[in-house]
C-alpha positions as CSV (number, residue, x, y, z in Angstrom):
1,X,-11.1,9.5,41.9
2,X,-10.6,9.5,37.9
3,X,-14.2,9.5,37.2
4,X,-14.3,12.9,39.3
5,X,-11.0,14.0,37.7
6,X,-12.1,13.1,34.0
7,X,-14.6,16.0,34.4
8,X,-13.0,18.7,35.5
9,X,-11.1,21.7,33.5
10,X,-7.1,20.2,32.9
11,X,-6.0,23.8,35.7
12,X,-8.2,21.9,37.9
13,X,-7.5,18.8,37.5
14,X,-3.4,19.5,38.2
15,X,-4.7,20.8,41.3
16,X,-6.8,18.3,42.5
17,X,-4.7,15.7,42.0
18,X,-1.8,17.4,43.6
19,X,-4.1,17.6,46.5
20,X,-4.8,13.4,46.4
21,X,-1.1,12.5,45.9
22,X,0.1,15.0,48.9
23,X,-2.9,13.3,51.2
24,X,-1.7,10.8,53.7
25,X,-4.8,8.5,52.8
26,X,-4.0,8.4,49.4
27,X,-0.9,6.1,50.0
28,X,-2.8,4.0,52.4
29,X,-5.5,3.3,49.8
30,X,-2.3,2.1,47.4
31,X,-0.8,0.3,50.6
32,X,-4.3,-1.3,50.6
33,X,-5.0,-1.9,46.9
34,X,-1.7,-4.1,46.8
35,X,-3.1,-6.3,49.4
36,X,-6.5,-7.1,48.2
37,X,-5.2,-7.1,44.6
38,X,-5.4,-11.0,44.2
39,X,-8.9,-11.5,45.3
40,X,-10.1,-8.5,42.7
41,X,-12.4,-10.0,40.0
42,X,-10.7,-9.7,36.4
43,X,-13.0,-6.9,35.8
44,X,-11.9,-4.6,38.7
45,X,-8.4,-5.3,38.4
46,X,-8.3,-3.8,34.8
47,X,-10.5,-0.8,35.7
48,X,-8.2,-0.2,39.1
49,X,-4.8,-0.5,36.8
50,X,-6.6,1.9,34.5
51,X,-7.9,4.3,36.9
52,X,-4.1,4.0,38.6
53,X,-2.4,5.2,35.2
54,X,-4.9,7.9,34.1
55,X,-4.4,9.4,37.1
56,X,-0.7,9.7,37.5
57,X,0.4,7.3,39.6
58,X,4.0,6.7,38.8
59,X,4.2,3.6,36.3
60,X,7.8,2.2,37.9
61,X,5.7,2.4,41.2
62,X,5.8,-0.8,43.1
63,X,1.4,-1.2,43.1
64,X,1.6,-0.5,39.4
65,X,3.8,-3.4,38.9
66,X,1.9,-5.6,41.1
67,X,-0.8,-5.3,39.6
68,X,0.5,-5.6,36.1
69,X,2.0,-9.1,37.3
70,X,-1.4,-9.8,38.7
71,X,-3.1,-9.5,35.1
72,X,-0.4,-11.5,33.9
73,X,-1.5,-14.2,36.5
74,X,-5.0,-14.1,35.4
75,X,-4.7,-13.1,31.8
76,X,-6.9,-16.4,31.0
77,X,-9.4,-15.7,33.1
78,X,-10.1,-11.9,31.2
79,X,-13.4,-11.4,29.2
80,X,-13.8,-9.8,26.2
81,X,-14.6,-6.6,28.1
82,X,-11.7,-6.5,30.9
83,X,-9.3,-7.5,27.9
84,X,-10.3,-4.3,26.0
85,X,-9.8,-2.1,29.4
86,X,-6.8,-3.7,29.6
87,X,-5.5,-3.0,26.3
88,X,-6.3,0.7,26.6
89,X,-4.5,0.6,30.0
90,X,-1.2,-0.9,27.9
91,X,-1.6,1.9,25.1
92,X,-0.7,4.5,27.6
93,X,2.0,2.8,29.6
94,X,5.7,3.3,28.8
95,X,7.7,-0.1,27.9
96,X,9.0,-2.1,30.9
97,X,9.5,-5.4,31.2
98,X,6.4,-6.1,33.1
99,X,4.6,-4.0,30.4
100,X,6.4,-6.0,27.7
101,X,5.3,-9.2,29.0
102,X,1.9,-8.7,29.7
103,X,1.5,-7.6,25.6
104,X,3.2,-10.6,24.4
105,X,0.4,-12.7,26.6
106,X,-2.1,-10.5,25.1
107,X,-1.6,-11.4,21.7
108,X,-1.7,-14.9,22.5
109,X,-4.8,-14.4,24.0
110,X,-5.8,-12.3,21.3
111,X,-5.0,-14.7,18.6
112,X,-6.9,-17.5,20.6
113,X,-10.1,-15.6,21.0
114,X,-10.1,-13.8,18.0
115,X,-12.8,-15.5,16.6
116,X,-15.4,-15.0,19.7
117,X,-15.0,-11.4,19.6
118,X,-18.2,-9.6,19.0
119,X,-17.3,-6.3,19.6
120,X,-15.9,-3.9,17.2
121,X,-14.4,-1.2,19.7
122,X,-13.2,-3.9,21.2
123,X,-11.3,-5.2,18.3
124,X,-10.2,-1.5,17.9
125,X,-8.8,-1.3,21.3
126,X,-6.8,-4.9,21.1
127,X,-5.6,-3.6,17.7
128,X,-4.1,-0.5,18.8
129,X,-2.6,-2.2,21.9
130,X,-0.8,-4.6,20.0
131,X,0.4,-2.2,17.5
132,X,3.1,-2.0,15.0
133,X,5.0,-5.1,17.0
134,X,2.3,-7.4,16.4
135,X,3.7,-10.2,13.7
136,X,2.1,-9.6,10.2
137,X,0.7,-13.6,10.3
138,X,-1.6,-11.9,13.5
139,X,-2.5,-8.3,11.6
140,X,-3.5,-10.4,8.8
141,X,-6.1,-12.2,11.3
142,X,-7.0,-9.2,12.5
143,X,-8.4,-7.6,9.0
144,X,-10.0,-10.8,7.9
145,X,-12.1,-10.5,11.4
146,X,-12.8,-6.7,11.3
147,X,-13.9,-7.2,7.4
148,X,-16.3,-10.0,8.6
149,X,-17.5,-7.3,11.2
150,X,-18.2,-4.0,8.7
151,X,-21.6,-4.2,8.6
152,X,-21.5,-3.4,12.2
153,X,-19.0,-0.5,11.9
154,X,-20.8,3.0,12.9
155,X,-20.0,5.9,11.6
156,X,-17.4,6.7,14.6
157,X,-16.3,2.9,14.0
158,X,-15.1,4.0,10.7
159,X,-13.1,7.1,11.6
160,X,-11.5,5.2,14.5
161,X,-10.9,2.2,12.6
162,X,-8.5,4.5,10.4
163,X,-6.8,5.8,12.7
164,X,-6.2,2.5,14.2
165,X,-4.5,1.4,10.9
166,X,-2.0,4.1,11.5
167,X,-1.4,3.3,14.6
168,X,-0.2,-0.3,14.0
169,X,1.5,0.6,10.8
170,X,-0.7,-1.8,8.7
171,X,-2.3,-0.7,5.3
172,X,-5.3,-2.9,4.6
173,X,-6.8,-1.6,1.4
174,X,-9.8,-3.8,1.5
175,X,-10.3,-2.3,5.1
176,X,-9.4,1.2,4.3
177,X,-11.9,1.6,1.0
178,X,-15.0,0.5,3.3
179,X,-14.0,3.0,6.3
180,X,-13.4,5.8,3.3
181,X,-17.1,4.8,1.8
182,X,-19.2,5.1,4.7
183,X,-17.4,8.3,5.8
184,X,-17.7,9.9,2.2
185,X,-21.1,9.2,2.2
186,X,-21.8,10.5,5.9
187,X,-19.8,13.8,6.0
188,X,-22.4,16.2,7.3
189,X,-22.0,17.1,10.6
190,X,-18.6,15.5,11.1
191,X,-16.3,17.4,13.5
192,X,-12.9,19.1,12.6
193,X,-10.9,16.5,15.3
194,X,-12.3,13.3,13.3
195,X,-11.6,14.6,9.8
196,X,-8.4,15.9,10.5
197,X,-7.7,12.5,12.3
198,X,-8.4,10.7,9.4
199,X,-6.4,12.8,7.0
200,X,-3.6,12.2,9.3
201,X,-3.9,8.6,9.6
202,X,-4.1,8.3,5.7
203,X,-0.8,10.8,5.2
204,X,1.0,8.1,7.5
205,X,-0.4,4.9,5.6
206,X,0.4,6.7,2.2
207,X,-3.4,5.7,1.3
208,X,-5.0,8.2,-0.9
209,X,-8.7,7.5,-1.7
210,X,-10.0,10.5,-4.2
211,X,-13.2,9.5,-3.4
212,X,-12.3,10.6,0.3
213,X,-10.4,13.8,-0.7
214,X,-12.4,15.2,-2.8
215,X,-15.6,14.3,-0.5
216,X,-13.7,16.3,2.3
217,X,-12.4,18.9,0.4
218,X,-16.0,19.8,-1.0
219,X,-17.6,19.3,2.6
220,X,-15.4,21.9,4.1
221,X,-15.7,24.5,1.0
222,X,-19.4,24.1,1.2
223,X,-19.2,25.3,5.0
224,X,-16.3,26.9,4.9
225,X,-18.1,29.9,7.4
226,X,-18.0,27.3,10.1
227,X,-14.5,27.0,10.1
228,X,-11.7,28.8,11.7
229,X,-8.7,30.4,9.9
230,X,-6.4,27.8,11.8
231,X,-8.8,24.9,10.9
232,X,-8.8,25.4,7.0
233,X,-4.8,26.1,7.4
234,X,-4.8,22.9,9.3
235,X,-6.9,21.0,6.3
236,X,-4.7,22.2,3.4
237,X,-1.5,21.2,5.5
238,X,-2.4,17.9,5.5
239,X,-4.1,17.9,2.0
240,X,-0.5,18.6,1.1
241,X,1.2,16.2,2.8
242,X,-1.0,13.6,0.5
243,X,0.0,15.8,-2.6
244,X,-4.0,16.3,-3.0
245,X,-4.6,19.8,-4.9
246,X,-8.3,20.8,-3.4
247,X,-8.6,23.3,-6.0
248,X,-11.9,25.0,-5.5
249,X,-11.0,25.2,-1.6
250,X,-7.6,26.5,-2.2
251,X,-9.1,29.1,-4.8
252,X,-11.8,30.3,-2.4
253,X,-9.3,30.5,0.6
254,X,-6.7,32.7,-2.0
255,X,-10.0,35.1,-2.3
256,X,-10.4,35.1,1.2
257,X,-6.3,35.9,1.9
258,X,-6.8,38.7,-0.9
259,X,-9.3,40.2,0.9
260,X,-7.4,40.2,4.5
261,X,-4.0,39.8,4.2
262,X,-3.2,41.5,7.4
263,X,-4.9,38.7,9.9
264,X,-2.3,36.2,8.9
265,X,0.1,35.6,11.4
266,X,3.8,34.5,10.4
267,X,2.7,31.4,11.1
268,X,0.0,31.1,8.9
269,X,1.9,32.8,5.9
270,X,4.8,30.4,6.4
271,X,1.8,27.7,5.8
272,X,-0.2,29.2,3.2
273,X,3.4,29.6,0.9
274,X,4.4,26.1,1.8
275,X,0.6,24.5,0.2
276,X,0.1,26.7,-2.5
277,X,4.1,26.3,-3.9
278,X,4.3,22.7,-3.1
279,X,0.8,21.8,-4.8
280,X,1.6,24.0,-7.8
281,X,-1.7,25.8,-7.8
282,X,-2.6,27.9,-10.8
283,X,-3.6,30.8,-10.0
284,X,-5.3,31.8,-12.7
285,X,-6.8,35.5,-13.0
286,X,-6.0,35.9,-8.9
287,X,-2.3,35.2,-9.4
288,X,-1.3,38.6,-9.1
289,X,-3.4,39.8,-6.8
290,X,-2.5,36.9,-4.2
291,X,1.1,37.0,-4.6
292,X,1.1,40.7,-3.8
293,X,-1.4,39.9,-0.9
294,X,1.6,37.6,0.4
295,X,4.3,39.5,0.0
296,X,2.6,42.3,1.8
297,X,2.1,40.2,4.6
298,X,5.7,38.8,4.1
299,X,7.2,42.4,4.3
300,X,5.9,43.3,8.2
301,X,7.4,40.2,9.7
302,X,10.6,40.5,7.9
303,X,12.2,42.2,10.9
304,X,11.2,39.8,13.3
305,X,11.9,36.4,10.8
306,X,15.1,33.9,11.3
307,X,17.1,33.4,8.3
308,X,15.8,29.8,8.3
309,X,12.3,30.9,7.8
310,X,13.2,34.0,5.4
311,X,15.1,31.3,3.5
312,X,11.7,29.0,2.9
313,X,9.8,32.2,2.1
314,X,11.9,33.3,-0.6
315,X,12.0,29.7,-1.7
316,X,8.1,29.2,-1.9
317,X,7.9,32.1,-3.6
318,X,10.4,31.5,-6.3
319,X,8.3,27.7,-6.5
320,X,5.6,30.3,-7.5
321,X,7.5,32.2,-9.5
322,X,7.5,35.4,-7.6
323,X,10.4,37.5,-6.4
324,X,9.7,40.2,-4.5
325,X,12.8,42.2,-3.8
326,X,12.6,43.1,0.0
327,X,12.8,39.4,1.4
328,X,15.7,38.6,-1.9
329,X,17.7,41.8,-0.6
330,X,17.5,40.6,3.0
331,X,18.1,37.3,2.5
332,X,21.2,38.2,0.2
333,X,23.1,40.4,3.3
334,X,25.9,39.3,4.8
335,X,24.5,39.2,8.1
336,X,21.6,36.8,7.3
337,X,23.8,34.3,4.6
338,X,26.3,34.2,7.5
339,X,23.5,32.1,9.7
340,X,23.6,29.3,6.7
341,X,27.3,27.8,7.6
342,X,28.9,25.4,4.7
343,X,26.4,24.2,1.7
344,X,27.5,20.9,2.8
345,X,28.5,17.9,0.1
346,X,27.9,18.5,-3.7
347,X,24.5,17.1,-5.0
348,X,25.0,13.1,-6.3
349,X,23.3,12.2,-9.3
350,X,22.0,9.0,-10.1
351,X,21.9,7.0,-13.3
352,X,18.8,6.8,-15.2
353,X,16.7,3.2,-14.6
354,X,18.1,0.6,-17.2
355,X,14.7,-0.6,-18.6
356,X,14.7,2.9,-19.8
357,X,17.7,3.5,-21.7
358,X,17.4,0.2,-23.2
359,X,13.6,1.6,-24.4
360,X,15.3,4.5,-26.1
361,X,18.0,2.5,-27.9
362,X,16.0,-0.1,-29.1
363,X,13.1,2.3,-30.3
364,X,15.7,4.8,-32.0
365,X,18.4,2.5,-33.3
366,X,17.0,3.0,-37.0
367,X,16.8,6.3,-36.5
368,X,19.5,7.9,-38.1
369,X,18.9,11.7,-37.9
370,X,17.8,11.3,-34.0
371,X,20.4,11.4,-31.4
372,X,20.3,10.2,-27.8
373,X,22.4,11.6,-24.9
374,X,22.5,10.2,-21.3
375,X,23.1,12.1,-18.1
376,X,23.1,15.7,-19.2
377,X,23.3,18.2,-16.7
378,X,22.2,21.5,-17.5
379,X,23.3,24.8,-16.2
380,X,25.5,22.9,-13.7
381,X,22.5,22.3,-11.8
382,X,19.6,20.3,-13.5
383,X,19.9,16.6,-14.8
384,X,17.8,15.0,-17.3
385,X,18.2,11.5,-17.7
386,X,18.0,11.2,-21.6
387,X,18.3,13.8,-24.2
388,X,16.8,13.2,-27.4
389,X,17.3,15.4,-30.6
390,X,15.0,14.7,-33.5
391,X,14.3,17.2,-36.8
392,X,10.4,19.1,-36.3
393,X,8.2,17.4,-38.4
394,X,8.4,18.7,-41.8
395,X,11.6,19.7,-41.4
396,X,13.9,16.3,-42.2
397,X,14.5,17.1,-46.0
398,X,15.3,20.8,-45.0
399,X,17.9,19.5,-42.9
400,X,19.3,17.0,-45.5
401,X,19.8,19.6,-47.6
402,X,21.5,22.2,-45.5
403,X,25.2,21.5,-45.3
404,X,26.8,24.7,-45.4
405,X,28.6,25.6,-42.4
406,X,26.9,28.9,-42.3
407,X,23.6,27.5,-41.8
408,X,24.3,25.7,-38.2
409,X,21.7,28.0,-36.7
410,X,18.7,27.3,-39.0
411,X,19.7,23.7,-38.4
412,X,19.4,24.2,-35.0
413,X,16.2,26.3,-34.7
414,X,14.8,23.0,-37.0
415,X,15.2,20.6,-34.1
416,X,13.4,19.9,-31.4
417,X,15.5,18.4,-27.7
418,X,13.2,16.0,-26.0
419,X,14.2,15.9,-21.9
420,X,13.2,12.9,-20.9
421,X,12.8,12.8,-17.0
422,X,12.2,9.8,-15.0
423,X,10.2,11.2,-11.8
424,X,9.3,9.6,-8.9
425,X,5.6,9.7,-7.8
426,X,5.7,12.1,-5.4
427,X,6.5,14.7,-7.8
428,X,3.1,14.3,-8.8
429,X,-0.6,15.7,-7.3
430,X,-2.9,13.0,-7.4
431,X,-3.6,13.3,-10.7
432,X,-1.6,14.7,-13.8
433,X,-0.4,17.8,-11.8
434,X,3.8,18.2,-11.3
435,X,4.7,19.6,-8.0
436,X,6.9,21.4,-6.3
437,X,10.7,21.3,-7.6
438,X,9.4,19.2,-10.3
439,X,6.9,21.7,-11.7
440,X,9.8,24.5,-11.2
441,X,12.5,22.2,-13.3
442,X,10.1,22.0,-16.1
443,X,9.4,25.2,-16.4
444,X,13.1,26.2,-16.3
445,X,13.6,23.6,-19.2
446,X,10.8,24.9,-21.2
447,X,12.4,28.3,-21.2
448,X,16.1,27.0,-21.9
449,X,14.2,25.2,-25.1
450,X,13.9,21.7,-24.2
451,X,10.7,20.1,-24.4
452,X,10.1,17.9,-21.2
453,X,8.8,14.3,-21.1
454,X,7.5,12.7,-17.7
455,X,8.2,9.0,-17.4
456,X,7.8,7.1,-14.0
457,X,9.4,4.5,-12.8
458,X,6.9,2.3,-10.9
459,X,4.5,1.8,-13.3
460,X,6.5,1.6,-16.2
461,X,8.8,-1.0,-14.8
462,X,6.1,-3.1,-14.2
463,X,4.2,-3.5,-17.6
464,X,5.4,-5.7,-20.7
465,X,8.0,-4.3,-23.2
466,X,5.5,-4.0,-25.8
467,X,3.4,-1.6,-23.6
468,X,6.6,0.5,-22.3
469,X,7.8,0.9,-26.0
470,X,4.3,1.9,-27.2
471,X,3.8,4.2,-24.4
472,X,7.3,5.6,-25.1
473,X,6.7,6.3,-28.8
474,X,3.5,8.0,-27.9
475,X,5.2,10.5,-26.3
476,X,8.1,11.2,-28.4
477,X,6.5,10.6,-31.6
478,X,3.0,11.9,-31.0
479,X,2.3,13.0,-34.8
480,X,2.7,9.0,-35.5
481,X,0.7,8.1,-32.7
482,X,-2.7,6.8,-32.1
483,X,-4.9,10.2,-31.2
484,X,-7.0,8.1,-28.9
485,X,-4.1,6.5,-26.7
486,X,-4.3,9.7,-24.3
487,X,-2.1,11.6,-22.1
488,X,1.2,9.6,-20.9
489,X,-0.1,9.8,-17.0
490,X,-3.8,9.3,-17.8
491,X,-2.1,6.1,-19.1
492,X,-0.6,5.3,-15.8
493,X,-3.8,5.9,-13.9
494,X,-5.6,3.7,-15.8
């Protein structure tokens, strides 16, 4: 019955299943199944349970629980194939005492029999069944087993393994790197569903492999004509969630939007605005045409947009440095503003990392002409971890000679204000490009006369004091520093 319904369309399947459930012989069949369940071979037991679950027999029914308890009793007799089928069944079942007990029993059986598992697909099915609740020790054993079988991985195995790791909530860089390499080398002809599933799983695992991401982006660009607009938008959206900016693909899609702004649905438009603003994509020569095309499309949807959609659209356009009048005017109407309610609690600021302050104080201890301020709030909005004010190169002697009160403005012009910002890695795209709100903050601070300098906590906190000091000197005193040290984020990447 399950094999028959598998090949039907969704609508036909629903109709046929209803006929099955309403037929009096179906209940008799389930009654018979409960009577003979103890006589079944384990393979038939596993397949029968899978078929009933797939057909939609209620999981709280007596027949399902009878089969679950029988599986528990015979679990030690299950071979690799039957265990794989049972694991696939449990993956689709809701938690209940019998399911939980069977999963716990399978964990013990899988761990005991792990060395003898020979099928990659069977291993993956069991990994997915064990899921996030599997003990870390068992996950490590599964990882070791998978690594011992990498030479058996087919291309579908590599796609499925990455999603399997995501279903387990288990980040194994060695396995992910092996799979990424094989996928990158065999991208041609890979269907959308598999590529998108791989990228979604990478997002869940916070795994960013530049070769894989670049390879997929280049492949999508080279075959752009075969993808639908929706598919390209989904690719761009998942790239954005991975903080990866596929520059060439985004440029090509921007040109398509310029030529076809009228075909964007409201959902498409919101996605484009979010992705391009979040990744801080440099539109270069296409900038004004692209933004005008988006504004033109947005204007047609203004009458039907919710307040939330309008607010998001204007926010994303502002991130792009574009301020069209029509959506701004509609956003500022009292009828729109009333939809947003109260502004909530005031924003609280966290103090900068102690190691950063200690390093800066130590570095500037003997610099009498340099001042250091902590926790500076600019325009009642932006927090700067530290502001360092120092004379501009070749201006020190002129500053010392200036003592009259009337020359205060010239003194200010002869100094440089460095805004030291401790930014999270999430504030950057893969590489060195600030994104989203961090990019806007830098843009605004430059307008206000600051020279922003970015440091990241994770990388600098883990290095020695000597290396940290050397790095900060390169940022704050580039004129005194070696020219071969590279840019700050290049150093962090190395």
